C-alpha positions as protocol buffer text, in pm:
chain_id: "A"
residue {
  index: 1
  type: MET
  ca { x: -1 y: -33 z: -1 }
}
residue {
  index: 2
  type: LEU
  ca { x: 259 y: 235 z: 106 }
}
residue {
  index: 3
  type: LEU
  ca { x: 484 y: 121 z: -213 }
}
residue {
  index: 4
  type: ASN
  ca { x: 152 y: 229 z: -443 }
}
residue {
  index: 5
  type: ARG
  ca { x: 113 y: 550 z: -279 }
}
residue {
  index: 6
  type: THR
  ca { x: 490 y: 661 z: -337 }
}
residue {
  index: 7
  type: LYS
  ca { x: 423 y: 557 z: -716 }
}
residue {
  index: 8
  type: MET
  ca { x: 188 y: 792 z: -725 }
}
residue {
  index: 9
  type: ALA
  ca { x: 297 y: 1079 z: -585 }
}
residue {
  index: 10
  type: ILE
  ca { x: 612 y: 1029 z: -853 }
}
residue {
  index: 11
  type: ASN
  ca { x: 398 y: 995 z: -1126 }
}
residue {
  index: 12
  type: PHE
  ca { x: 201 y: 1309 z: -1026 }
}
residue {
  index: 13
  type: ALA
  ca { x: 498 y: 1518 z: -965 }
}
residue {
  index: 14
  type: THR
  ca { x: 619 y: 1388 z: -1270 }
}
residue {
  index: 15
  type: LEU
  ca { x: 349 y: 1507 z: -1528 }
}
residue {
  index: 16
  type: VAL
  ca { x: 397 y: 1864 z: -1327 }
}
residue {
  index: 17
  type: VAL
  ca { x: 795 y: 1903 z: -1440 }
}
residue {
  index: 18
  type: ILE
  ca { x: 643 y: 1775 z: -1774 }
}
residue {
  index: 19
  type: ILE
  ca { x: 352 y: 2019 z: -1818 }
}
residue {
  index: 20
  type: PHE
  ca { x: 551 y: 2319 z: -1687 }
}
residue {
  index: 21
  type: ALA
  ca { x: 845 y: 2243 z: -1951 }
}
residue {
  index: 22
  type: CYS
  ca { x: 614 y: 2217 z: -2255 }
}
residue {
  index: 23
  type: GLY
  ca { x: 467 y: 2560 z: -2088 }
}
residue {
  index: 24
  type: SER
  ca { x: 844 y: 2744 z: -2097 }
}
residue {
  index: 25
  type: LEU
  ca { x: 903 y: 2565 z: -2440 }
}
residue {
  index: 26
  type: ALA
  ca { x: 604 y: 2709 z: -2584 }
}
residue {
  index: 27
  type: SER
  ca { x: 652 y: 3062 z: -2454 }
}
residue {
  index: 28
  type: LYS
  ca { x: 1028 y: 3021 z: -2573 }
}
residue {
  index: 29
  type: LYS
  ca { x: 858 y: 2977 z: -2941 }
}
residue {
  index: 30
  type: GLU
  ca { x: 637 y: 3174 z: -2916 }
}
residue {
  index: 31
  type: GLN
  ca { x: 931 y: 3464 z: -2847 }
}
residue {
  index: 32
  type: ASP
  ca { x: 1140 y: 3341 z: -3103 }
}
residue {
  index: 33
  type: ARG
  ca { x: 865 y: 3381 z: -3368 }
}
residue {
  index: 34
  type: ASP
  ca { x: 764 y: 3732 z: -3238 }
}
residue {
  index: 35
  type: PHE
  ca { x: 1134 y: 3839 z: -3224 }
}
residue {
  index: 36
  type: LEU
  ca { x: 1239 y: 3672 z: -3614 }
}
residue {
  index: 37
  type: ASP
  ca { x: 853 y: 3840 z: -3718 }
}
residue {
  index: 38
  type: PRO
  ca { x: 912 y: 4165 z: -3841 }
}
residue {
  index: 39
  type: THR
  ca { x: 547 y: 4247 z: -3880 }
}
residue {
  index: 40
  type: LYS
  ca { x: 426 y: 4187 z: -3509 }
}
residue {
  index: 41
  type: ASP
  ca { x: 461 y: 4535 z: -3436 }
}
residue {
  index: 42
  type: ILE
  ca { x: 250 y: 4627 z: -3754 }
}
residue {
  index: 43
  type: ARG
  ca { x: 17 y: 4393 z: -3685 }
}
residue {
  index: 44
  type: GLN
  ca { x: -50 y: 4506 z: -3320 }
}
residue {
  index: 45
  type: ASP
  ca { x: -104 y: 4827 z: -3441 }
}
residue {
  index: 46
  type: ILE
  ca { x: -368 y: 4731 z: -3672 }
}
residue {
  index: 47
  type: ARG
  ca { x: -578 y: 4508 z: -3382 }
}
residue {
  index: 48
  type: GLN
  ca { x: -508 y: 4871 z: -3175 }
}
residue {
  index: 49
  type: ARG
  ca { x: -646 y: 5099 z: -3425 }
}
residue {
  index: 50
  type: ARG
  ca { x: -931 y: 4821 z: -3520 }
}
residue {
  index: 51
  type: ASP
  ca { x: -1051 y: 4810 z: -3103 }
}
residue {
  index: 52
  type: VAL
  ca { x: -1036 y: 5253 z: -3126 }
}
residue {
  index: 53
  type: ALA
  ca { x: -1263 y: 5226 z: -3432 }
}
residue {
  index: 54
  type: THR
  ca { x: -1523 y: 4964 z: -3305 }
}
residue {
  index: 55
  type: GLU
  ca { x: -1510 y: 5181 z: -2977 }
}
residue {
  index: 56
  type: GLU
  ca { x: -1584 y: 5480 z: -3180 }
}
residue {
  index: 57
  type: GLN
  ca { x: -1814 y: 5350 z: -3367 }
}
residue {
  index: 58
  type: ALA
  ca { x: -2031 y: 5254 z: -3095 }
}
residue {
  index: 59
  type: GLN
  ca { x: -2059 y: 5597 z: -3006 }
}
residue {
  index: 60
  type: ILE
  ca { x: -2143 y: 5780 z: -3339 }
}
residue {
  index: 61
  type: PRO
  ca { x: -2513 y: 5852 z: -3383 }
}
residue {
  index: 62
  type: ARG
  ca { x: -2716 y: 5697 z: -3638 }
}
residue {
  index: 63
  type: GLN
  ca { x: -2786 y: 6068 z: -3840 }
}
residue {
  index: 64
  type: GLN
  ca { x: -2409 y: 6035 z: -3931 }
}
residue {
  index: 65
  type: GLY
  ca { x: -2508 y: 5672 z: -4146 }
}
residue {
  index: 66
  type: PHE
  ca { x: -2750 y: 5908 z: -4356 }
}
residue {
  index: 67
  type: GLN
  ca { x: -2492 y: 6172 z: -4371 }
}
residue {
  index: 68
  type: PHE
  ca { x: -2281 y: 5916 z: -4556 }
}
residue {
  index: 69
  type: MET
  ca { x: -2505 y: 5813 z: -4764 }
}
residue {
  index: 70
  type: THR
  ca { x: -2595 y: 6136 z: -4904 }
}
residue {
  index: 71
  type: SER
  ca { x: -2250 y: 6303 z: -4894 }
}
residue {
  index: 72
  type: PRO
  ca { x: -2054 y: 6279 z: -5156 }
}
residue {
  index: 73
  type: ASN
  ca { x: -1724 y: 6363 z: -4978 }
}
residue {
  index: 74
  type: LEU
  ca { x: -1770 y: 6131 z: -4737 }
}
residue {
  index: 75
  type: GLN
  ca { x: -1835 y: 5859 z: -5000 }
}
residue {
  index: 76
  type: ALA
  ca { x: -1507 y: 5973 z: -5220 }
}
residue {
  index: 77
  type: SER
  ca { x: -1308 y: 5934 z: -4876 }
}
residue {
  index: 78
  type: TYR
  ca { x: -1429 y: 5600 z: -4803 }
}
residue {
  index: 79
  type: PHE
  ca { x: -1338 y: 5475 z: -5166 }
}
residue {
  index: 80
  type: LEU
  ca { x: -1026 y: 5626 z: -5174 }
}
residue {
  index: 81
  type: GLY
  ca { x: -961 y: 5447 z: -4809 }
}
residue {
  index: 82
  type: GLN
  ca { x: -940 y: 5682 z: -4588 }
}
residue {
  index: 83
  type: CYS
  ca { x: -1126 y: 5676 z: -4262 }
}
residue {
  index: 84
  type: VAL
  ca { x: -1475 y: 5857 z: -4264 }
}
residue {
  index: 85
  type: MET
  ca { x: -1572 y: 5778 z: -3920 }
}
residue {
  index: 86
  type: CYS
  ca { x: -1269 y: 5915 z: -3767 }
}
residue {
  index: 87
  type: PRO
  ca { x: -1313 y: 6240 z: -3552 }
}
residue {
  index: 88
  type: PRO
  ca { x: -1226 y: 6539 z: -3802 }
}
residue {
  index: 89
  type: GLY
  ca { x: -841 y: 6644 z: -3758 }
}
residue {
  index: 90
  type: ASP
  ca { x: -647 y: 6969 z: -3720 }
}
residue {
  index: 91
  type: PRO
  ca { x: -784 y: 7245 z: -4021 }
}
residue {
  index: 92
  type: GLY
  ca { x: -533 y: 7233 z: -4315 }
}
residue {
  index: 93
  type: PRO
  ca { x: -359 y: 7519 z: -4486 }
}
residue {
  index: 94
  type: ARG
  ca { x: -597 y: 7778 z: -4667 }
}
residue {
  index: 95
  type: GLY
  ca { x: -621 y: 7673 z: -5052 }
}
residue {
  index: 96
  type: ALA
  ca { x: -606 y: 7940 z: -5329 }
}
residue {
  index: 97
  type: PRO
  ca { x: -852 y: 8213 z: -5389 }
}
residue {
  index: 98
  type: GLY
  ca { x: -1088 y: 8051 z: -5669 }
}
residue {
  index: 99
  type: PRO
  ca { x: -1185 y: 8231 z: -6008 }
}
residue {
  index: 100
  type: GLN
  ca { x: -1437 y: 8515 z: -5984 }
}
residue {
  index: 101
  type: GLY
  ca { x: -1768 y: 8403 z: -6017 }
}
residue {
  index: 102
  type: LEU
  ca { x: -2058 y: 8514 z: -6222 }
}
residue {
  index: 103
  type: PRO
  ca { x: -2280 y: 8838 z: -6168 }
}
residue {
  index: 104
  type: GLY
  ca { x: -2555 y: 8776 z: -5963 }
}
residue {
  index: 105
  type: ARG
  ca { x: -2910 y: 8801 z: -5982 }
}
residue {
  index: 106
  type: ASP
  ca { x: -3120 y: 9110 z: -5831 }
}
residue {
  index: 107
  type: GLY
  ca { x: -3249 y: 8916 z: -5565 }
}
residue {
  index: 108
  type: ARG
  ca { x: -3622 y: 8853 z: -5710 }
}
residue {
  index: 109
  type: ASP
  ca { x: -3549 y: 8467 z: -5694 }
}
residue {
  index: 110
  type: GLN
  ca { x: -3355 y: 8473 z: -5374 }
}
residue {
  index: 111
  type: LEU
  ca { x: -3505 y: 8219 z: -5125 }
}
residue {
  index: 112
  type: ILE
  ca { x: -3440 y: 8252 z: -4750 }
}
residue {
  index: 113
  type: ILE
  ca { x: -3465 y: 7970 z: -4508 }
}
residue {
  index: 114
  type: GLY
  ca { x: -3403 y: 8016 z: -4139 }
}
residue {
  index: 115
  type: PRO
  ca { x: -3326 y: 8313 z: -3949 }
}
residue {
  index: 116
  type: LEU
  ca { x: -3145 y: 8615 z: -4056 }
}
residue {
  index: 117
  type: GLY
  ca { x: -2774 y: 8625 z: -3893 }
}
residue {
  index: 118
  type: ASP
  ca { x: -2597 y: 8908 z: -3776 }
}
residue {
  index: 119
  type: HIS
  ca { x: -2468 y: 9026 z: -4107 }
}
residue {
  index: 120
  type: ALA
  ca { x: -2801 y: 9032 z: -4264 }
}
residue {
  index: 121
  type: VAL
  ca { x: -2920 y: 9385 z: -4341 }
}
residue {
  index: 122
  type: PRO
  ca { x: -3291 y: 9382 z: -4376 }
}
residue {
  index: 123
  type: SER
  ca { x: -3443 y: 9621 z: -4694 }
}
residue {
  index: 124
  type: PRO
  ca { x: -3616 y: 9898 z: -4601 }
}
residue {
  index: 125
  type: ALA
  ca { x: -3981 y: 9889 z: -4553 }
}
residue {
  index: 126
  type: THR
  ca { x: -4176 y: 10004 z: -4843 }
}
residue {
  index: 127
  type: SER
  ca { x: -4506 y: 10202 z: -4770 }
}
residue {
  index: 128
  type: ARG
  ca { x: -4841 y: 10076 z: -4942 }
}
residue {
  index: 129
  type: PRO
  ca { x: -5060 y: 10346 z: -5143 }
}
residue {
  index: 130
  type: ASP
  ca { x: -5396 y: 10367 z: -4983 }
}
residue {
  index: 131
  type: PRO
  ca { x: -5684 y: 10281 z: -5168 }
}
residue {
  index: 132
  type: GLY
  ca { x: -5921 y: 10552 z: -5129 }
}
residue {
  index: 133
  type: SER
  ca { x: -5608 y: 10788 z: -5253 }
}
residue {
  index: 134
  type: ARG
  ca { x: -5534 y: 10863 z: -5577 }
}
residue {
  index: 135
  type: PRO
  ca { x: -5196 y: 10805 z: -5762 }
}
residue {
  index: 136
  type: PRO
  ca { x: -4970 y: 11127 z: -5847 }
}
residue {
  index: 137
  type: THR
  ca { x: -5041 y: 11230 z: -6209 }
}
residue {
  index: 138
  type: ALA
  ca { x: -4924 y: 11512 z: -6464 }
}
residue {
  index: 139
  type: GLY
  ca { x: -5296 y: 11615 z: -6483 }
}
residue {
  index: 140
  type: VAL
  ca { x: -5568 y: 11612 z: -6754 }
}
residue {
  index: 141
  type: THR
  ca { x: -5658 y: 11762 z: -7041 }
}
residue {
  index: 142
  type: TYR
  ca { x: -5964 y: 11964 z: -7198 }
}
residue {
  index: 143
  type: THR
  ca { x: -6097 y: 12220 z: -7478 }
}
residue {
  index: 144
  type: ARG
  ca { x: -6236 y: 12543 z: -7346 }
}
residue {
  index: 145
  type: TRP
  ca { x: -6460 y: 12658 z: -7647 }
}
residue {
  index: 146
  type: GLY
  ca { x: -6527 y: 12982 z: -7736 }
}
residue {
  index: 147
  type: LYS
  ca { x: -6224 y: 13113 z: -7531 }
}
residue {
  index: 148
  type: THR
  ca { x: -5833 y: 13180 z: -7580 }
}
residue {
  index: 149
  type: SER
  ca { x: -5722 y: 13150 z: -7237 }
}
residue {
  index: 150
  type: CYS
  ca { x: -5779 y: 12888 z: -6974 }
}
residue {
  index: 151
  type: PRO
  ca { x: -5931 y: 12972 z: -6608 }
}
residue {
  index: 152
  type: SER
  ca { x: -5716 y: 13015 z: -6257 }
}
residue {
  index: 153
  type: THR
  ca { x: -5710 y: 12632 z: -6217 }
}
residue {
  index: 154
  type: SER
  ca { x: -5547 y: 12535 z: -6495 }
}
residue {
  index: 155
  type: GLN
  ca { x: -5267 y: 12603 z: -6767 }
}
residue {
  index: 156
  type: LEU
  ca { x: -5257 y: 12667 z: -7108 }
}
residue {
  index: 157
  type: VAL
  ca { x: -5126 y: 12420 z: -7331 }
}
residue {
  index: 158
  type: TYR
  ca { x: -5221 y: 12615 z: -7704 }
}
residue {
  index: 159
  type: GLU
  ca { x: -5514 y: 12837 z: -7833 }
}
residue {
  index: 160
  type: GLY
  ca { x: -5685 y: 12794 z: -8150 }
}
residue {
  index: 161
  type: VAL
  ca { x: -5954 y: 12833 z: -8357 }
}
residue {
  index: 162
  type: MET
  ca { x: -6261 y: 12614 z: -8370 }
}
residue {
  index: 163
  type: GLY
  ca { x: -6317 y: 12397 z: -8645 }
}
residue {
  index: 164
  type: GLY
  ca { x: -6551 y: 12158 z: -8834 }
}
residue {
  index: 165
  type: SER
  ca { x: -6705 y: 12026 z: -9133 }
}
residue {
  index: 166
  type: ASN
  ca { x: -6962 y: 12226 z: -9331 }
}
residue {
  index: 167
  type: ASP
  ca { x: -7277 y: 12101 z: -9182 }
}
residue {
  index: 168
  type: HIS
  ca { x: -7492 y: 12332 z: -9309 }
}
residue {
  index: 169
  type: THR
  ca { x: -7476 y: 12183 z: -9674 }
}
residue {
  index: 170
  type: GLN
  ca { x: -7261 y: 11919 z: -9676 }
}
residue {
  index: 171
  type: LYS
  ca { x: -7330 y: 11588 z: -9499 }
}
residue {
  index: 172
  type: GLY
  ca { x: -7058 y: 11403 z: -9513 }
}
residue {
  index: 173
  type: SER
  ca { x: -6656 y: 11473 z: -9305 }
}
residue {
  index: 174
  type: GLY
  ca { x: -6647 y: 11460 z: -8912 }
}
residue {
  index: 175
  type: VAL
  ca { x: -6917 y: 11516 z: -8683 }
}
residue {
  index: 176
  type: ASN
  ca { x: -6684 y: 11655 z: -8394 }
}
residue {
  index: 177
  type: TYR
  ca { x: -6524 y: 11989 z: -8311 }
}
residue {
  index: 178
  type: LEU
  ca { x: -6169 y: 12019 z: -8333 }
}
residue {
  index: 179
  type: CYS
  ca { x: -5914 y: 12308 z: -8173 }
}
residue {
  index: 180
  type: MET
  ca { x: -5690 y: 12376 z: -8430 }
}
residue {
  index: 181
  type: PRO
  ca { x: -5378 y: 12566 z: -8351 }
}
residue {
  index: 182
  type: LEU
  ca { x: -5245 y: 12863 z: -8483 }
}
residue {
  index: 183
  type: GLU
  ca { x: -4909 y: 12773 z: -8547 }
}
residue {
  index: 184
  type: PRO
  ca { x: -5005 y: 12457 z: -8801 }
}
residue {
  index: 185
  type: THR
  ca { x: -4755 y: 12218 z: -8933 }
}
residue {
  index: 186
  type: PHE
  ca { x: -4778 y: 12089 z: -9333 }
}
residue {
  index: 187
  type: ALA
  ca { x: -4617 y: 11832 z: -9478 }
}
residue {
  index: 188
  type: ASP
  ca { x: -4285 y: 11851 z: -9645 }
}
residue {
  index: 189
  type: PRO
  ca { x: -4338 y: 11907 z: -9959 }
}
residue {
  index: 190
  type: PRO
  ca { x: -4683 y: 12033 z: -9918 }
}
residue {
  index: 191
  type: SER
  ca { x: -4967 y: 11800 z: -10052 }
}
residue {
  index: 192
  type: ARG
  ca { x: -5307 y: 11891 z: -10141 }
}
residue {
  index: 193
  type: GLY
  ca { x: -5638 y: 11665 z: -10151 }
}
residue {
  index: 194
  type: THR
  ca { x: -6004 y: 11625 z: -10186 }
}
residue {
  index: 195
  type: GLY
  ca { x: -6273 y: 11467 z: -9927 }
}
residue {
  index: 196
  type: ALA
  ca { x: -6253 y: 11584 z: -9576 }
}
residue {
  index: 197
  type: TYR
  ca { x: -6261 y: 11973 z: -9553 }
}
residue {
  index: 198
  type: VAL
  ca { x: -6209 y: 12095 z: -9178 }
}
residue {
  index: 199
  type: TYR
  ca { x: -6380 y: 12483 z: -9180 }
}
residue {
  index: 200
  type: GLY
  ca { x: -6436 y: 12764 z: -8951 }
}
residue {
  index: 201
  type: VAL
  ca { x: -6729 y: 12750 z: -8667 }
}
residue {
  index: 202
  type: GLU
  ca { x: -6957 y: 13038 z: -8656 }
}
residue {
  index: 203
  type: TYR
  ca { x: -7190 y: 13157 z: -8401 }
}
residue {
  index: 204
  type: GLU
  ca { x: -7535 y: 13159 z: -8500 }
}
residue {
  index: 205
  type: ASN
  ca { x: -7647 y: 13261 z: -8182 }
}
residue {
  index: 206
  type: SER
  ca { x: -7523 y: 13499 z: -7913 }
}
residue {
  index: 207
  type: LEU
  ca { x: -7499 y: 13428 z: -7569 }
}
residue {
  index: 208
  type: THR
  ca { x: -7671 y: 13620 z: -7321 }
}
residue {
  index: 209
  type: SER
  ca { x: -7362 y: 13736 z: -7097 }
}
residue {
  index: 210
  type: THR
  ca { x: -7185 y: 13821 z: -7417 }
}
residue {
  index: 211
  type: ARG
  ca { x: -7189 y: 14097 z: -7703 }
}
residue {
  index: 212
  type: ASP
  ca { x: -7329 y: 13997 z: -8017 }
}
residue {
  index: 213
  type: LEU
  ca { x: -7095 y: 13733 z: -8182 }
}
residue {
  index: 214
  type: VAL
  ca { x: -7353 y: 13646 z: -8457 }
}
residue {
  index: 215
  type: GLN
  ca { x: -7172 y: 13563 z: -8765 }
}
residue {
  index: 216
  type: SER
  ca { x: -6834 y: 13558 z: -8565 }
}
residue {
  index: 217
  type: GLU
  ca { x: -6611 y: 13237 z: -8554 }
}
residue {
  index: 218
  type: ALA
  ca { x: -6521 y: 13091 z: -8271 }
}
residue {
  index: 219
  type: PRO
  ca { x: -6176 y: 13047 z: -8102 }
}
residue {
  index: 220
  type: CYS
  ca { x: -6061 y: 12760 z: -7848 }
}
residue {
  index: 221
  type: ALA
  ca { x: -5834 y: 12668 z: -7569 }
}
residue {
  index: 222
  type: VAL
  ca { x: -5663 y: 12321 z: -7489 }
}
residue {
  index: 223
  type: CYS
  ca { x: -5566 y: 12360 z: -7118 }
}
residue {
  index: 224
  type: LEU
  ca { x: -5425 y: 12139 z: -6872 }
}
residue {
  index: 225
  type: ALA
  ca { x: -5563 y: 12092 z: -6478 }
}
residue {
  index: 226
  type: PRO
  ca { x: -5259 y: 11956 z: -6293 }
}
residue {
  index: 227
  type: SER
  ca { x: -5244 y: 11679 z: -6063 }
}
residue {
  index: 228
  type: LYS
  ca { x: -5612 y: 11566 z: -6198 }
}
residue {
  index: 229
  type: GLY
  ca { x: -5714 y: 11265 z: -6260 }
}
residue {
  index: 230
  type: THR
  ca { x: -6032 y: 11334 z: -6467 }
}
residue {
  index: 231
  type: VAL
  ca { x: -6254 y: 11548 z: -6634 }
}
residue {
  index: 232
  type: VAL
  ca { x: -6640 y: 11549 z: -6750 }
}
residue {
  index: 233
  type: VAL
  ca { x: -6880 y: 11756 z: -6865 }
}
residue {
  index: 234
  type: VAL
  ca { x: -7185 y: 11825 z: -6699 }
}
residue {
  index: 235
  type: PRO
  ca { x: -7494 y: 11878 z: -6902 }
}
residue {
  index: 236
  type: ALA
  ca { x: -7809 y: 12088 z: -6770 }
}
residue {
  index: 237
  type: SER
  ca { x: -7590 y: 12272 z: -6475 }
}
residue {
  index: 238
  type: ASN
  ca { x: -7366 y: 12510 z: -6410 }
}
residue {
  index: 239
  type: THR
  ca { x: -7233 y: 12359 z: -6119 }
}
residue {
  index: 240
  type: CYS
  ca { x: -7025 y: 12031 z: -6059 }
}
residue {
  index: 241
  type: LEU
  ca { x: -7245 y: 11740 z: -5907 }
}
residue {
  index: 242
  type: GLY
  ca { x: -7186 y: 11502 z: -5714 }
}
residue {
  index: 243
  type: THR
  ca { x: -7039 y: 11460 z: -5351 }
}
residue {
  index: 244
  type: GLN
  ca { x: -6675 y: 11479 z: -5451 }
}
residue {
  index: 245
  type: ASP
  ca { x: -6403 y: 11766 z: -5425 }
}
residue {
  index: 246
  type: TRP
  ca { x: -6450 y: 11875 z: -5789 }
}
residue {
  index: 247
  type: THR
  ca { x: -6308 y: 12157 z: -5917 }
}
residue {
  index: 248
  type: LEU
  ca { x: -6547 y: 12402 z: -6164 }
}
residue {
  index: 249
  type: GLU
  ca { x: -6302 y: 12488 z: -6482 }
}
residue {
  index: 250
  type: TYR
  ca { x: -6564 y: 12699 z: -6670 }
}
residue {
  index: 251
  type: HIS
  ca { x: -6954 y: 12703 z: -6743 }
}
residue {
  index: 252
  type: GLY
  ca { x: -7155 y: 12799 z: -7000 }
}
residue {
  index: 253
  type: TYR
  ca { x: -7442 y: 12687 z: -7240 }
}
residue {
  index: 254
  type: MET
  ca { x: -7446 y: 12363 z: -7472 }
}
residue {
  index: 255
  type: MET
  ca { x: -7430 y: 12410 z: -7848 }
}
residue {
  index: 256
  type: SER
  ca { x: -7432 y: 12230 z: -8176 }
}
residue {
  index: 257
  type: SER
  ca { x: -7545 y: 12219 z: -8517 }
}
residue {
  index: 258
  type: HIS
  ca { x: -7913 y: 12372 z: -8628 }
}
residue {
  index: 259
  type: TYR
  ca { x: -8144 y: 12030 z: -8606 }
}
residue {
  index: 260
  type: THR
  ca { x: -8258 y: 12086 z: -8963 }
}
residue {
  index: 261
  type: HIS
  ca { x: -7885 y: 12035 z: -9076 }
}
residue {
  index: 262
  type: PHE
  ca { x: -7640 y: 11775 z: -9076 }
}
residue {
  index: 263
  type: GLN
  ca { x: -7538 y: 11653 z: -8687 }
}
residue {
  index: 264
  type: SER
  ca { x: -7237 y: 11708 z: -8528 }
}
residue {
  index: 265
  type: GLU
  ca { x: -7200 y: 11679 z: -8170 }
}
residue {
  index: 266
  type: PHE
  ca { x: -7287 y: 11904 z: -7871 }
}
residue {
  index: 267
  type: VAL
  ca { x: -6981 y: 12129 z: -7746 }
}
residue {
  index: 268
  type: CYS
  ca { x: -7006 y: 12330 z: -7403 }
}
residue {
  index: 269
  type: MET
  ca { x: -6955 y: 12657 z: -7502 }
}
residue {
  index: 270
  type: ASP
  ca { x: -6801 y: 12932 z: -7226 }
}
residue {
  index: 271
  type: LEU
  ca { x: -7065 y: 13162 z: -7074 }
}
residue {
  index: 272
  type: GLU
  ca { x: -6790 y: 13443 z: -7158 }
}
residue {
  index: 273
  type: SER
  ca { x: -6721 y: 13366 z: -7513 }
}
residue {
  index: 274
  type: GLU
  ca { x: -6529 y: 13500 z: -7768 }
}
residue {
  index: 275
  type: GLY
  ca { x: -6507 y: 13592 z: -8161 }
}
residue {
  index: 276
  type: ILE
  ca { x: -6213 y: 13602 z: -8353 }
}
residue {
  index: 277
  type: PRO
  ca { x: -6205 y: 13955 z: -8471 }
}
residue {
  index: 278
  type: ARG
  ca { x: -6131 y: 13932 z: -8804 }
}
residue {
  index: 279
  type: THR
  ca { x: -6450 y: 13767 z: -8892 }
}
residue {
  index: 280
  type: ASN
  ca { x: -6813 y: 13836 z: -8868 }
}
residue {
  index: 281
  type: HIS
  ca { x: -6929 y: 13752 z: -9240 }
}
residue {
  index: 282
  type: ASN
  ca { x: -7182 y: 13509 z: -9242 }
}
residue {
  index: 283
  type: ASN
  ca { x: -7011 y: 13224 z: -9433 }
}
residue {
  index: 284
  type: ASN
  ca { x: -7245 y: 12919 z: -9342 }
}
residue {
  index: 285
  type: GLU
  ca { x: -7006 y: 12703 z: -9251 }
}
residue {
  index: 286
  type: ALA
  ca { x: -7009 y: 12490 z: -8956 }
}
residue {
  index: 287
  type: LEU
  ca { x: -7292 y: 12675 z: -8726 }
}
residue {
  index: 288
  type: LEU
  ca { x: -7327 y: 12710 z: -8364 }
}
residue {
  index: 289
  type: TYR
  ca { x: -7679 y: 12719 z: -8185 }
}
residue {
  index: 290
  type: ILE
  ca { x: -7756 y: 12686 z: -7840 }
}
residue {
  index: 291
  type: ALA
  ca { x: -7936 y: 12377 z: -7767 }
}
residue {
  index: 292
  type: ASP
  ca { x: -8278 y: 12362 z: -7598 }
}
residue {
  index: 293
  type: ALA
  ca { x: -8444 y: 12124 z: -7434 }
}
residue {
  index: 294
  type: LYS
  ca { x: -8737 y: 11900 z: -7606 }
}
residue {
  index: 295
  type: CYS
  ca { x: -8954 y: 11763 z: -7321 }
}
residue {
  index: 296
  type: SER
  ca { x: -9369 y: 11617 z: -7356 }
}
residue {
  index: 297
  type: ALA
  ca { x: -9515 y: 11477 z: -7015 }
}
residue {
  index: 298
  type: SER
  ca { x: -9681 y: 11216 z: -7259 }
}
residue {
  index: 299
  type: GLY
  ca { x: -9300 y: 11071 z: -7314 }
}
residue {
  index: 300
  type: GLY
  ca { x: -9107 y: 11131 z: -7653 }
}
residue {
  index: 301
  type: GLY
  ca { x: -8849 y: 11342 z: -7496 }
}
residue {
  index: 302
  type: LEU
  ca { x: -8729 y: 11436 z: -7163 }
}
residue {
  index: 303
  type: PRO
  ca { x: -8908 y: 11428 z: -6859 }
}
residue {
  index: 304
  type: CYS
  ca { x: -9109 y: 11718 z: -6779 }
}
residue {
  index: 305
  type: PRO
  ca { x: -9040 y: 11834 z: -6511 }
}
residue {
  index: 306
  type: PRO
  ca { x: -8758 y: 11852 z: -6428 }
}
residue {
  index: 307
  type: TYR
  ca { x: -8714 y: 11999 z: -6789 }
}
residue {
  index: 308
  type: VAL
  ca { x: -8849 y: 12249 z: -6935 }
}
residue {
  index: 309
  type: ASP
  ca { x: -8942 y: 12250 z: -7321 }
}
residue {
  index: 310
  type: GLY
  ca { x: -8752 y: 12508 z: -7502 }
}
residue {
  index: 311
  type: TYR
  ca { x: -8524 y: 12613 z: -7210 }
}
residue {
  index: 312
  type: ASP
  ca { x: -8204 y: 12679 z: -7299 }
}
residue {
  index: 313
  type: VAL
  ca { x: -7928 y: 12373 z: -7211 }
}
residue {
  index: 314
  type: LEU
  ca { x: -7668 y: 12470 z: -6963 }
}
residue {
  index: 315
  type: CYS
  ca { x: -7283 y: 12289 z: -6896 }
}
residue {
  index: 316
  type: ALA
  ca { x: -7046 y: 12287 z: -6704 }
}
residue {
  index: 317
  type: VAL
  ca { x: -6668 y: 12170 z: -6699 }
}
residue {
  index: 318
  type: CYS
  ca { x: -6552 y: 12001 z: -6391 }
}
residue {
  index: 319
  type: SER
  ca { x: -6196 y: 11798 z: -6275 }
}
residue {
  index: 320
  type: LEU
  ca { x: -6078 y: 11597 z: -5997 }
}
């Protein structure tokens, strides 16, 4: 029995010695291999970098993956073998200036996203016009029939003589009246034709407030009402109508051709009408008569009342 135990102890000690010897031999072989292997340090450095990258990748937010998928710069770095998940390094040197860019637009197509920075300068505020106010204008023009001057509320553009067709004996040509300037311009070389004619215009009635103008030719004046936007001729009234702040330019009588002659337009002749001094002959050209109201209680004319049959029709020229 004692002999058997002694043999077992010897065998166990021998086994321990053998295992220790084998471990020492393996460690020596590993050291010899590392000594003889020149790539050991490189492999160890690669292993350490892989461990560091793994730890840093675990800390990168998921949104950087989306950034990698949508960023051409990151994709290019990846295919060039560069680390795309590594933290940014120190800034590099400043590059050379680029070429001059193309001229920009005036800003109408600009799209601003986000709040303005400290360097942004807001554009000056523009005031919107009042919808109830009138825009500034140079003014409106009108013709003052029977006068060579303009009222104090207006400026003279030019003076002239009243022209029209021979509504007394000729049925053609124009029906409107023209204010012919005193300094006409003709074609060069002068041309002559036949067809439409422009005559002088004679008074066939005298206005109640003026001297006898019968057979005299009528003058005219083209006037400018500064800073006004519109002008209106009001028949059957010697004042301006409406609640607006109208300006009375002049007033007088409505006149036109005789009802038995060929038709012409109605014009408002100034109450203080004048005659051209050189003309007082009965030439029977375009003829002016004071317009009278024709009304009938049974219809067929103007309403009576308020109009009265045979009464002269007044008029007013107003600007606003």
